[in-house]
FIRO-890257 format. One record per residue (C-alpha): residue in one letter; residue number from 1; x, y, z. Coordinates in steps of 0.5 Angstrom, whole numbers, plus 2048, in hexadecimal, padded with zeros to 3 digits. Example, Ala and Ser with C-alpha at 12.3 -4.5 7.8 and 13.67 -1.06 7.14 Angstrom:
BEGIN
<pt aa="a" i="1" X="819" Y="7F7" Z="810"/>
<pt aa="s" i="2" X="81B" Y="7FE" Z="80E"/>
***
This chain:
BEGIN
<pt aa="m" i="1" X="80F" Y="7FE" Z="826"/>
<pt aa="s" i="2" X="814" Y="7FE" Z="820"/>
<pt aa="d" i="3" X="817" Y="7F8" Z="81D"/>
<pt aa="f" i="4" X="81E" Y="7F6" Z="81C"/>
<pt aa="k" i="5" X="81D" Y="7F3" Z="815"/>
<pt aa="q" i="6" X="821" Y="7F5" Z="810"/>
<pt aa="a" i="7" X="81F" Y="7F5" Z="808"/>
<pt aa="g" i="8" X="822" Y="7F7" Z="802"/>
<pt aa="r" i="9" X="829" Y="7FA" Z="801"/>
<pt aa="i" i="10" X="82A" Y="7FF" Z="806"/>
<pt aa="a" i="11" X="82A" Y="7FF" Z="80E"/>
<pt aa="t" i="12" X="824" Y="801" Z="812"/>
<pt aa="l" i="13" X="825" Y="804" Z="818"/>
<pt aa="p" i="14" X="81E" Y="803" Z="81D"/>
<pt aa="r" i="15" X="81D" Y="806" Z="824"/>
<pt aa="l" i="16" X="81C" Y="800" Z="828"/>
<pt aa="r" i="17" X="81D" Y="804" Z="82F"/>
<pt aa="c" i="18" X="81C" Y="80B" Z="831"/>
<pt aa="n" i="19" X="822" Y="80E" Z="832"/>
<pt aa="e" i="20" X="823" Y="814" Z="837"/>
<pt aa="d" i="21" X="824" Y="81A" Z="832"/>
<pt aa="r" i="22" X="828" Y="81D" Z="837"/>
<pt aa="d" i="23" X="82D" Y="817" Z="837"/>
<pt aa="r" i="24" X="82D" Y="817" Z="830"/>
<pt aa="e" i="25" X="82E" Y="81E" Z="82E"/>
<pt aa="h" i="26" X="834" Y="81E" Z="833"/>
<pt aa="e" i="27" X="837" Y="818" Z="82F"/>
<pt aa="l" i="28" X="836" Y="81B" Z="829"/>
<pt aa="a" i="29" X="839" Y="822" Z="82B"/>
<pt aa="r" i="30" X="840" Y="81D" Z="82D"/>
<pt aa="h" i="31" X="83F" Y="81A" Z="826"/>
<pt aa="a" i="32" X="83E" Y="821" Z="823"/>
<pt aa="q" i="33" X="845" Y="824" Z="825"/>
<pt aa="r" i="34" X="848" Y="81F" Z="820"/>
<pt aa="t" i="35" X="843" Y="820" Z="81B"/>
<pt aa="p" i="36" X="83F" Y="827" Z="81B"/>
<pt aa="l" i="37" X="838" Y="827" Z="819"/>
<pt aa="v" i="38" X="835" Y="82C" Z="815"/>
<pt aa="l" i="39" X="82D" Y="82D" Z="814"/>
<pt aa="v" i="40" X="82A" Y="82F" Z="80E"/>
<pt aa="i" i="41" X="823" Y="832" Z="80D"/>
<pt aa="p" i="42" X="820" Y="834" Z="807"/>
<pt aa="c" i="43" X="81B" Y="839" Z="809"/>
<pt aa="l" i="44" X="816" Y="83E" Z="805"/>
<pt aa="v" i="45" X="815" Y="845" Z="809"/>
<pt aa="s" i="46" X="80E" Y="843" Z="80A"/>
<pt aa="e" i="47" X="810" Y="83D" Z="80E"/>
<pt aa="l" i="48" X="812" Y="843" Z="814"/>
<pt aa="e" i="49" X="80A" Y="844" Z="815"/>
<pt aa="q" i="50" X="809" Y="83C" Z="816"/>
<pt aa="p" i="51" X="809" Y="839" Z="81C"/>
<pt aa="a" i="52" X="80C" Y="833" Z="81A"/>
<pt aa="l" i="53" X="813" Y="837" Z="819"/>
<pt aa="a" i="54" X="812" Y="83A" Z="81F"/>
<pt aa="n" i="55" X="812" Y="834" Z="823"/>
<pt aa="m" i="56" X="818" Y="831" Z="81F"/>
<pt aa="v" i="57" X="81C" Y="837" Z="821"/>
<pt aa="d" i="58" X="81A" Y="836" Z="828"/>
<pt aa="q" i="59" X="81B" Y="82F" Z="828"/>
<pt aa="l" i="60" X="822" Y="830" Z="825"/>
<pt aa="a" i="61" X="824" Y="836" Z="829"/>
<pt aa="g" i="62" X="82B" Y="834" Z="82C"/>
<pt aa="t" i="63" X="82C" Y="82D" Z="82A"/>
<pt aa="p" i="64" X="832" Y="82B" Z="82C"/>
<pt aa="f" i="65" X="835" Y="827" Z="827"/>
<pt aa="l" i="66" X="834" Y="82C" Z="821"/>
<pt aa="d" i="67" X="839" Y="830" Z="81F"/>
<pt aa="t" i="68" X="835" Y="835" Z="81A"/>
<pt aa="v" i="69" X="82E" Y="835" Z="817"/>
<pt aa="v" i="70" X="82E" Y="838" Z="810"/>
<pt aa="i" i="71" X="827" Y="83B" Z="80E"/>
<pt aa="s" i="72" X="826" Y="83B" Z="806"/>
<pt aa="l" i="73" X="821" Y="841" Z="806"/>
<pt aa="d" i="74" X="81D" Y="842" Z="800"/>
<pt aa="r" i="75" X="818" Y="847" Z="7FD"/>
<pt aa="a" i="76" X="81A" Y="84C" Z="802"/>
<pt aa="d" i="77" X="81A" Y="854" Z="801"/>
<pt aa="e" i="78" X="81F" Y="858" Z="806"/>
<pt aa="d" i="79" X="81A" Y="859" Z="80B"/>
<pt aa="g" i="80" X="818" Y="851" Z="80B"/>
<pt aa="y" i="81" X="820" Y="850" Z="80B"/>
<pt aa="r" i="82" X="821" Y="854" Z="811"/>
<pt aa="r" i="83" X="81B" Y="851" Z="815"/>
<pt aa="a" i="84" X="81E" Y="84A" Z="813"/>
<pt aa="l" i="85" X="825" Y="84D" Z="817"/>
<pt aa="e" i="86" X="821" Y="84E" Z="81D"/>
<pt aa="y" i="87" X="81D" Y="848" Z="81D"/>
<pt aa="f" i="88" X="823" Y="843" Z="81C"/>
<pt aa="r" i="89" X="827" Y="847" Z="822"/>
<pt aa="a" i="90" X="822" Y="842" Z="826"/>
<pt aa="l" i="91" X="826" Y="83C" Z="824"/>
<pt aa="r" i="92" X="82C" Y="83E" Z="829"/>
<pt aa="l" i="93" X="830" Y="83B" Z="824"/>
<pt aa="r" i="94" X="835" Y="83D" Z="81F"/>
<pt aa="t" i="95" X="831" Y="83E" Z="819"/>
<pt aa="l" i="96" X="832" Y="840" Z="812"/>
<pt aa="v" i="97" X="82C" Y="843" Z="80E"/>
<pt aa="l" i="98" X="82C" Y="843" Z="807"/>
<pt aa="w" i="99" X="828" Y="848" Z="803"/>
<pt aa="n" i="100" X="827" Y="845" Z="7FD"/>
<pt aa="d" i="101" X="823" Y="84B" Z="7FA"/>
<pt aa="g" i="102" X="828" Y="850" Z="7FD"/>
<pt aa="e" i="103" X="82C" Y="854" Z="7F7"/>
<pt aa="e" i="104" X="833" Y="851" Z="7F9"/>
<pt aa="v" i="105" X="831" Y="84A" Z="7F9"/>
<pt aa="a" i="106" X="82D" Y="84A" Z="7F3"/>
<pt aa="a" i="107" X="832" Y="84D" Z="7EF"/>
<pt aa="i" i="108" X="837" Y="847" Z="7F1"/>
<pt aa="i" i="109" X="831" Y="843" Z="7EF"/>
<pt aa="r" i="110" X="831" Y="846" Z="7E8"/>
<pt aa="e" i="111" X="839" Y="846" Z="7E7"/>
<pt aa="i" i="112" X="838" Y="83E" Z="7E8"/>
<pt aa="e" i="113" X="833" Y="83D" Z="7E3"/>
<pt aa="a" i="114" X="836" Y="841" Z="7DE"/>
<pt aa="a" i="115" X="83D" Y="83E" Z="7DF"/>
<pt aa="v" i="116" X="83B" Y="837" Z="7E1"/>
<pt aa="l" i="117" X="834" Y="835" Z="7E0"/>
<pt aa="g" i="118" X="82D" Y="837" Z="7E1"/>
<pt aa="l" i="119" X="82A" Y="835" Z="7E8"/>
<pt aa="g" i="120" X="822" Y="834" Z="7E6"/>
<pt aa="p" i="121" X="81C" Y="837" Z="7E9"/>
<pt aa="r" i="122" X="81C" Y="83A" Z="7F0"/>
<pt aa="g" i="123" X="81A" Y="835" Z="7F5"/>
<pt aa="k" i="124" X="81D" Y="831" Z="7FB"/>
<pt aa="g" i="125" X="822" Y="82D" Z="7F7"/>
<pt aa="r" i="126" X="825" Y="834" Z="7F5"/>
<pt aa="a" i="127" X="825" Y="836" Z="7FC"/>
<pt aa="v" i="128" X="828" Y="830" Z="7FF"/>
<pt aa="w" i="129" X="82D" Y="830" Z="7F9"/>
<pt aa="v" i="130" X="82F" Y="838" Z="7FB"/>
<pt aa="a" i="131" X="830" Y="836" Z="802"/>
<pt aa="l" i="132" X="835" Y="830" Z="800"/>
<pt aa="g" i="133" X="839" Y="835" Z="7FD"/>
<pt aa="a" i="134" X="83A" Y="839" Z="804"/>
<pt aa="v" i="135" X="83B" Y="833" Z="808"/>
<pt aa="i" i="136" X="840" Y="830" Z="803"/>
<pt aa="a" i="137" X="844" Y="837" Z="803"/>
<pt aa="e" i="138" X="844" Y="838" Z="80B"/>
<pt aa="e" i="139" X="847" Y="831" Z="80C"/>
<pt aa="r" i="140" X="844" Y="830" Z="813"/>
<pt aa="a" i="141" X="840" Y="82A" Z="811"/>
<pt aa="g" i="142" X="841" Y="823" Z="812"/>
<pt aa="a" i="143" X="83A" Y="821" Z="811"/>
<pt aa="v" i="144" X="834" Y="825" Z="80F"/>
<pt aa="a" i="145" X="82D" Y="824" Z="811"/>
<pt aa="f" i="146" X="827" Y="826" Z="80D"/>
<pt aa="l" i="147" X="820" Y="828" Z="80F"/>
<pt aa="d" i="148" X="81A" Y="82B" Z="80C"/>
<pt aa="a" i="149" X="817" Y="831" Z="810"/>
<pt aa="d" i="150" X="810" Y="82F" Z="810"/>
<pt aa="v" i="151" X="810" Y="829" Z="815"/>
<pt aa="v" i="152" X="80A" Y="82A" Z="819"/>
<pt aa="s" i="153" X="80C" Y="824" Z="81E"/>
<pt aa="f" i="154" X="813" Y="826" Z="81F"/>
<pt aa="e" i="155" X="817" Y="824" Z="825"/>
<pt aa="r" i="156" X="81E" Y="825" Z="826"/>
<pt aa="s" i="157" X="81F" Y="81D" Z="827"/>
<pt aa="l" i="158" X="81D" Y="81D" Z="81F"/>
<pt aa="l" i="159" X="824" Y="820" Z="81E"/>
<pt aa="t" i="160" X="828" Y="81C" Z="823"/>
<pt aa="n" i="161" X="825" Y="815" Z="820"/>
<pt aa="l" i="162" X="827" Y="818" Z="819"/>
<pt aa="a" i="163" X="82E" Y="81A" Z="81A"/>
<pt aa="y" i="164" X="830" Y="814" Z="81F"/>
<pt aa="p" i="165" X="832" Y="80F" Z="819"/>
<pt aa="i" i="166" X="836" Y="814" Z="816"/>
<pt aa="l" i="167" X="83A" Y="817" Z="81C"/>
<pt aa="h" i="168" X="83B" Y="811" Z="820"/>
<pt aa="p" i="169" X="842" Y="80F" Z="81E"/>
<pt aa="a" i="170" X="841" Y="807" Z="81F"/>
<pt aa="l" i="171" X="83B" Y="807" Z="819"/>
<pt aa="d" i="172" X="83E" Y="808" Z="812"/>
<pt aa="f" i="173" X="838" Y="80B" Z="80F"/>
<pt aa="d" i="174" X="839" Y="811" Z="80A"/>
<pt aa="y" i="175" X="831" Y="813" Z="809"/>
<pt aa="a" i="176" X="82B" Y="812" Z="80D"/>
<pt aa="k" i="177" X="824" Y="813" Z="80B"/>
<pt aa="g" i="178" X="81F" Y="814" Z="810"/>
<pt aa="f" i="179" X="818" Y="810" Z="810"/>
<pt aa="y" i="180" X="812" Y="811" Z="814"/>
<pt aa="a" i="181" X="80A" Y="810" Z="814"/>
<pt aa="r" i="182" X="807" Y="816" Z="812"/>
<pt aa="y" i="183" X="800" Y="816" Z="815"/>
<pt aa="s" i="184" X="7FC" Y="81B" Z="819"/>
<pt aa="d" i="185" X="7F4" Y="819" Z="81A"/>
<pt aa="r" i="186" X="7F5" Y="816" Z="813"/>
<pt aa="l" i="187" X="7FB" Y="813" Z="80F"/>
<pt aa="h" i="188" X="7FF" Y="818" Z="80B"/>
<pt aa="g" i="189" X="805" Y="817" Z="806"/>
<pt aa="r" i="190" X="800" Y="815" Z="800"/>
<pt aa="a" i="191" X="806" Y="816" Z="7FB"/>
<pt aa="t" i="192" X="80A" Y="811" Z="7FE"/>
<pt aa="r" i="193" X="804" Y="80C" Z="800"/>
<pt aa="l" i="194" X="800" Y="80D" Z="7F9"/>
<pt aa="m" i="195" X="805" Y="80F" Z="7F4"/>
<pt aa="v" i="196" X="80D" Y="80D" Z="7F6"/>
<pt aa="r" i="197" X="80B" Y="806" Z="7F9"/>
<pt aa="p" i="198" X="806" Y="804" Z="7F3"/>
<pt aa="l" i="199" X="80B" Y="807" Z="7EE"/>
<pt aa="l" i="200" X="811" Y="802" Z="7F1"/>
<pt aa="q" i="201" X="80C" Y="7FC" Z="7F1"/>
<pt aa="a" i="202" X="80A" Y="7FE" Z="7EA"/>
<pt aa="l" i="203" X="811" Y="7FF" Z="7E7"/>
<pt aa="a" i="204" X="813" Y="7F8" Z="7EB"/>
<pt aa="t" i="205" X="80E" Y="7F4" Z="7E7"/>
<pt aa="v" i="206" X="810" Y="7F7" Z="7E0"/>
<pt aa="v" i="207" X="818" Y="7F7" Z="7E1"/>
<pt aa="g" i="208" X="818" Y="7F1" Z="7E6"/>
<pt aa="h" i="209" X="81E" Y="7F1" Z="7EC"/>
<pt aa="h" i="210" X="823" Y="7F6" Z="7EB"/>
<pt aa="p" i="211" X="828" Y="7F9" Z="7F1"/>
<pt aa="y" i="212" X="826" Y="800" Z="7F0"/>
<pt aa="l" i="213" X="81E" Y="7FF" Z="7F0"/>
<pt aa="e" i="214" X="820" Y="7FB" Z="7F6"/>
<pt aa="y" i="215" X="824" Y="800" Z="7F9"/>
<pt aa="l" i="216" X="81E" Y="805" Z="7F8"/>
<pt aa="d" i="217" X="819" Y="800" Z="7FB"/>
<pt aa="a" i="218" X="81D" Y="800" Z="801"/>
<pt aa="f" i="219" X="81C" Y="807" Z="804"/>
<pt aa="r" i="220" X="816" Y="807" Z="808"/>
<pt aa="y" i="221" X="815" Y="80E" Z="807"/>
<pt aa="p" i="222" X="818" Y="810" Z="800"/>
<pt aa="l" i="223" X="815" Y="817" Z="800"/>
<pt aa="s" i="224" X="818" Y="819" Z="807"/>
<pt aa="g" i="225" X="81B" Y="820" Z="807"/>
<pt aa="e" i="226" X="81F" Y="81E" Z="80D"/>
<pt aa="f" i="227" X="826" Y="81B" Z="80C"/>
<pt aa="a" i="228" X="82D" Y="81C" Z="80E"/>
<pt aa="v" i="229" X="834" Y="81B" Z="80A"/>
<pt aa="n" i="230" X="83B" Y="81B" Z="80B"/>
<pt aa="a" i="231" X="83E" Y="821" Z="809"/>
<pt aa="n" i="232" X="843" Y="81E" Z="805"/>
<pt aa="l" i="233" X="83D" Y="81C" Z="800"/>
<pt aa="l" i="234" X="83B" Y="823" Z="7FF"/>
<pt aa="r" i="235" X="83F" Y="825" Z="7F9"/>
<pt aa="q" i="236" X="83D" Y="81F" Z="7F5"/>
<pt aa="l" i="237" X="835" Y="820" Z="7F6"/>
<pt aa="r" i="238" X="831" Y="823" Z="7F0"/>
<pt aa="i" i="239" X="82A" Y="825" Z="7F2"/>
<pt aa="p" i="240" X="824" Y="825" Z="7EE"/>
<pt aa="s" i="241" X="821" Y="82C" Z="7EE"/>
<pt aa="d" i="242" X="819" Y="829" Z="7EE"/>
<pt aa="w" i="243" X="815" Y="824" Z="7F2"/>
<pt aa="g" i="244" X="81A" Y="81F" Z="7F0"/>
<pt aa="l" i="245" X="81F" Y="821" Z="7F6"/>
<pt aa="e" i="246" X="81E" Y="81C" Z="7FA"/>
<pt aa="v" i="247" X="81E" Y="816" Z="7F5"/>
<pt aa="g" i="248" X="824" Y="819" Z="7F1"/>
<pt aa="l" i="249" X="828" Y="81A" Z="7F8"/>
<pt aa="l" i="250" X="827" Y="812" Z="7F9"/>
<pt aa="f" i="251" X="82A" Y="811" Z="7F2"/>
<pt aa="e" i="252" X="830" Y="816" Z="7F3"/>
<pt aa="v" i="253" X="832" Y="813" Z="7FA"/>
<pt aa="l" i="254" X="832" Y="80C" Z="7F7"/>
<pt aa="r" i="255" X="836" Y="80E" Z="7F1"/>
<pt aa="h" i="256" X="83B" Y="810" Z="7F6"/>
<pt aa="r" i="257" X="83B" Y="80B" Z="7FC"/>
<pt aa="s" i="258" X="839" Y="804" Z="7FD"/>
<pt aa="a" i="259" X="832" Y="802" Z="7FF"/>
<pt aa="r" i="260" X="836" Y="7FF" Z="806"/>
<pt aa="r" i="261" X="837" Y="807" Z="807"/>
<pt aa="i" i="262" X="830" Y="809" Z="807"/>
<pt aa="c" i="263" X="82B" Y="808" Z="80C"/>
<pt aa="q" i="264" X="824" Y="80A" Z="80E"/>
<pt aa="v" i="265" X="822" Y="80C" Z="815"/>
<pt aa="d" i="266" X="81C" Y="80C" Z="819"/>
<pt aa="v" i="267" X="81C" Y="814" Z="81B"/>
<pt aa="a" i="268" X="815" Y="815" Z="81F"/>
<pt aa="d" i="269" X="80F" Y="811" Z="821"/>
<pt aa="r" i="270" X="80A" Y="816" Z="81D"/>
<pt aa="f" i="271" X="80C" Y="81B" Z="818"/>
<pt aa="d" i="272" X="808" Y="820" Z="815"/>
<pt aa="h" i="273" X="809" Y="826" Z="810"/>
<pt aa="k" i="274" X="806" Y="82B" Z="80B"/>
<pt aa="h" i="275" X="801" Y="827" Z="807"/>
<pt aa="q" i="276" X="801" Y="829" Z="7FF"/>
<pt aa="p" i="277" X="7FB" Y="82A" Z="7FB"/>
<pt aa="l" i="278" X="7F9" Y="824" Z="7F6"/>
<pt aa="g" i="279" X="7FA" Y="829" Z="7F0"/>
<pt aa="a" i="280" X="7F4" Y="825" Z="7ED"/>
<pt aa="k" i="281" X="7F1" Y="82B" Z="7E9"/>
<pt aa="d" i="282" X="7F7" Y="82F" Z="7E6"/>
<pt aa="r" i="283" X="7FC" Y="82A" Z="7E6"/>
<pt aa="s" i="284" X="801" Y="830" Z="7E7"/>
<pt aa="g" i="285" X="803" Y="82E" Z="7EE"/>
<pt aa="g" i="286" X="802" Y="82A" Z="7F5"/>
<pt aa="l" i="287" X="802" Y="822" Z="7F5"/>
<pt aa="f" i="288" X="801" Y="822" Z="7ED"/>
<pt aa="l" i="289" X="807" Y="826" Z="7EB"/>
<pt aa="m" i="290" X="80B" Y="822" Z="7F1"/>
<pt aa="a" i="291" X="809" Y="81B" Z="7EE"/>
<pt aa="v" i="292" X="80B" Y="81D" Z="7E7"/>
<pt aa="d" i="293" X="812" Y="81F" Z="7E9"/>
<pt aa="i" i="294" X="813" Y="819" Z="7ED"/>
<pt aa="t" i="295" X="811" Y="814" Z="7E7"/>
<pt aa="k" i="296" X="815" Y="818" Z="7E2"/>
<pt aa="h" i="297" X="81B" Y="817" Z="7E7"/>
<pt aa="l" i="298" X="81A" Y="810" Z="7E9"/>
<pt aa="l" i="299" X="81A" Y="80E" Z="7E1"/>
<pt aa="r" i="300" X="820" Y="813" Z="7E0"/>
<pt aa="t" i="301" X="824" Y="810" Z="7E6"/>
<pt aa="l" i="302" X="822" Y="809" Z="7E4"/>
<pt aa="a" i="303" X="825" Y="80A" Z="7DD"/>
<pt aa="a" i="304" X="82B" Y="80D" Z="7E0"/>
<pt aa="a" i="305" X="82B" Y="806" Z="7E5"/>
<pt aa="g" i="306" X="82B" Y="802" Z="7DF"/>
<pt aa="v" i="307" X="824" Y="800" Z="7DF"/>
<pt aa="v" i="308" X="820" Y="800" Z="7D8"/>
<pt aa="v" i="309" X="819" Y="802" Z="7D9"/>
<pt aa="p" i="310" X="816" Y="801" Z="7D1"/>
<pt aa="s" i="311" X="811" Y="807" Z="7CF"/>
<pt aa="s" i="312" X="80D" Y="801" Z="7CD"/>
<pt aa="s" i="313" X="80C" Y="7FF" Z="7D4"/>
<pt aa="f" i="314" X="809" Y="806" Z="7D7"/>
<pt aa="k" i="315" X="802" Y="804" Z="7D6"/>
<pt aa="g" i="316" X="803" Y="7FD" Z="7D9"/>
<pt aa="l" i="317" X="807" Y="801" Z="7DF"/>
<pt aa="q" i="318" X="801" Y="806" Z="7E0"/>
<pt aa="v" i="319" X="7FC" Y="800" Z="7E0"/>
<pt aa="a" i="320" X="800" Y="7FD" Z="7E5"/>
<pt aa="f" i="321" X="802" Y="803" Z="7E9"/>
<pt aa="q" i="322" X="7FA" Y="805" Z="7EA"/>
<pt aa="r" i="323" X="7F9" Y="7FE" Z="7EC"/>
<pt aa="f" i="324" X="7FE" Y="7FE" Z="7F2"/>
<pt aa="a" i="325" X="7FC" Y="805" Z="7F4"/>
<pt aa="e" i="326" X="7F5" Y="803" Z="7F5"/>
<pt aa="d" i="327" X="7F8" Y="7FD" Z="7F9"/>
<pt aa="a" i="328" X="7FB" Y="802" Z="7FD"/>
<pt aa="v" i="329" X="7F5" Y="806" Z="7FE"/>
<pt aa="a" i="330" X="7F2" Y="7FF" Z="801"/>
<pt aa="d" i="331" X="7F8" Y="7FE" Z="805"/>
<pt aa="s" i="332" X="7F8" Y="805" Z="808"/>
<pt aa="f" i="333" X="7F1" Y="804" Z="80A"/>
<pt aa="a" i="334" X="7F2" Y="7FE" Z="80E"/>
<pt aa="v" i="335" X="7F8" Y="802" Z="812"/>
<pt aa="a" i="336" X="7F3" Y="808" Z="813"/>
<pt aa="v" i="337" X="7EE" Y="803" Z="816"/>
<pt aa="f" i="338" X="7F3" Y="7FF" Z="81A"/>
<pt aa="n" i="339" X="7F5" Y="806" Z="81D"/>
<pt aa="g" i="340" X="7EF" Y="809" Z="81E"/>
<pt aa="l" i="341" X="7F0" Y="80F" Z="819"/>
<pt aa="t" i="342" X="7EC" Y="813" Z="814"/>
<pt aa="f" i="343" X="7EC" Y="810" Z="80D"/>
<pt aa="d" i="344" X="7E9" Y="814" Z="807"/>
<pt aa="r" i="345" X="7E9" Y="80E" Z="802"/>
<pt aa="h" i="346" X="7E6" Y="813" Z="7FC"/>
<pt aa="s" i="347" X="7EC" Y="818" Z="7FD"/>
<pt aa="e" i="348" X="7F1" Y="812" Z="7FD"/>
<pt aa="e" i="349" X="7EE" Y="80F" Z="7F7"/>
<pt aa="d" i="350" X="7EE" Y="817" Z="7F4"/>
<pt aa="a" i="351" X="7F5" Y="817" Z="7F5"/>
<pt aa="v" i="352" X="7F6" Y="810" Z="7F2"/>
<pt aa="d" i="353" X="7F3" Y="813" Z="7EB"/>
<pt aa="v" i="354" X="7F7" Y="819" Z="7EC"/>
<pt aa="f" i="355" X="7FE" Y="815" Z="7ED"/>
<pt aa="t" i="356" X="7FC" Y="811" Z="7E7"/>
<pt aa="q" i="357" X="7FB" Y="817" Z="7E2"/>
<pt aa="a" i="358" X="801" Y="81A" Z="7E5"/>
<pt aa="f" i="359" X="805" Y="813" Z="7E4"/>
<pt aa="a" i="360" X="803" Y="813" Z="7DC"/>
<pt aa="e" i="361" X="805" Y="81B" Z="7DC"/>
<pt aa="g" i="362" X="80C" Y="819" Z="7DF"/>
<pt aa="c" i="363" X="80D" Y="813" Z="7DA"/>
<pt aa="e" i="364" X="80B" Y="818" Z="7D4"/>
<pt aa="q" i="365" X="810" Y="81D" Z="7D6"/>
<pt aa="f" i="366" X="815" Y="818" Z="7D7"/>
<pt aa="l" i="367" X="814" Y="816" Z="7D0"/>
<pt aa="q" i="368" X="814" Y="81D" Z="7CD"/>
<pt aa="e" i="369" X="81B" Y="81F" Z="7D1"/>
<pt aa="p" i="370" X="81E" Y="818" Z="7D4"/>
<pt aa="l" i="371" X="824" Y="81D" Z="7D7"/>
<pt aa="g" i="372" X="81F" Y="822" Z="7DA"/>
<pt aa="s" i="373" X="822" Y="828" Z="7DD"/>
<pt aa="p" i="374" X="829" Y="827" Z="7E0"/>
<pt aa="a" i="375" X="82A" Y="826" Z="7E7"/>
<pt aa="m" i="376" X="82E" Y="82C" Z="7EA"/>
<pt aa="p" i="377" X="835" Y="82B" Z="7EA"/>
<pt aa="n" i="378" X="839" Y="828" Z="7EF"/>
<pt aa="w" i="379" X="83D" Y="82D" Z="7F3"/>
<pt aa="a" i="380" X="844" Y="829" Z="7F1"/>
<pt aa="r" i="381" X="842" Y="82C" Z="7EA"/>
<pt aa="v" i="382" X="840" Y="833" Z="7EC"/>
<pt aa="l" i="383" X="846" Y="834" Z="7F1"/>
<pt aa="s" i="384" X="84B" Y="831" Z="7EB"/>
<pt aa="a" i="385" X="848" Y="836" Z="7E6"/>
<pt aa="m" i="386" X="848" Y="83C" Z="7EB"/>
<pt aa="p" i="387" X="84D" Y="83B" Z="7F0"/>
<pt aa="g" i="388" X="84B" Y="83F" Z="7F6"/>
<pt aa="i" i="389" X="844" Y="840" Z="7F5"/>
<pt aa="g" i="390" X="842" Y="83C" Z="7FB"/>
<pt aa="n" i="391" X="846" Y="841" Z="7FF"/>
<pt aa="r" i="392" X="843" Y="847" Z="7FC"/>
<pt aa="l" i="393" X="83C" Y="844" Z="7FD"/>
<pt aa="v" i="394" X="83D" Y="844" Z="805"/>
<pt aa="e" i="395" X="840" Y="84B" Z="805"/>
<pt aa="a" i="396" X="83A" Y="84D" Z="801"/>
<pt aa="v" i="397" X="836" Y="84A" Z="807"/>
<pt aa="r" i="398" X="83A" Y="84E" Z="80C"/>
<pt aa="s" i="399" X="83A" Y="854" Z="809"/>
<pt aa="v" i="400" X="833" Y="855" Z="80A"/>
<pt aa="d" i="401" X="833" Y="852" Z="811"/>
<pt aa="g" i="402" X="831" Y="84B" Z="810"/>
<pt aa="l" i="403" X="836" Y="848" Z="815"/>
<pt aa="l" i="404" X="833" Y="848" Z="81C"/>
<pt aa="d" i="405" X="837" Y="846" Z="821"/>
<pt aa="a" i="406" X="835" Y="841" Z="827"/>
***
């Protein structure tokens, strides 16, 4: 059973009782008449072959409180795109399928890069950014929710719980981040358990108490890709293009809103999605690259928040991180034993070694390039520099039959 203890600078909304899903959906449908909800799902074309996305489409079909679904589709040739159009008709909702590899959308992206700023490498962040441009241009959304396309354990109640704090007219939240327990027959979420949490603890030992660190530490699952936001924030948000997306967004939201208008919400009893490989050998991807990017973004956002971490402290910070990460392994072992879950201590210790190396690499890259690659420009800047580009983006989608009616 969840508790109702509040800790940190943001409100935590636990599920203390089982609400009837149908009643909650009808309530949200009423609220959505005043604040229409748009759902954004960044999606690789390869996800169409996976059971996770098929289940999500089945669960979301006909959702009464959704105005529009925006699918930001990556890595699709024309056959893949046409297959996606048929695939997402099963949603039985107004659906916009953004074909990011199609010539029409790709040409617009090239224009933006030439006129405003480079968008960085392809990935989830860029797919989300393009989707935001279409949502802003359509001017239909009062709120926007974001889901990953690989949630194995997805149930529609997850979206209901996520959107509720933003849609309810009596609640004054502009940003809601989902949290949950990630497990199957064993604990998952290594990047959160063994990387982010120990890193925040280590930073606290070096920096001491600071409002921004306390803000980050308040989130139970800071790397969750499930969040909802009031549409009036969309134009201001700058989005990282790499694995720092979730951490970078937490900083961006706090730049524009008081912490009292930010909450985290308990969205599911259990959560599972595609697992990233550790990436210990080639260091070109997987959790190693994720941890490097997270380290750099944490150091950069800390600096932007006025927290000075001297480079002379990095060695001590690394030692403290490793100690806290090893403690996290012991804590995870206790949780696993208490709940009768499988626990592979060797693989957990391997993950700590990889994260420690990734932390050192992230620190080194931060020292070499403190500013790093710039985040993608917010849409307020793009629309100021290129009036009408958002409408052209929507028309590009329509021109290749990307608008599916309910």
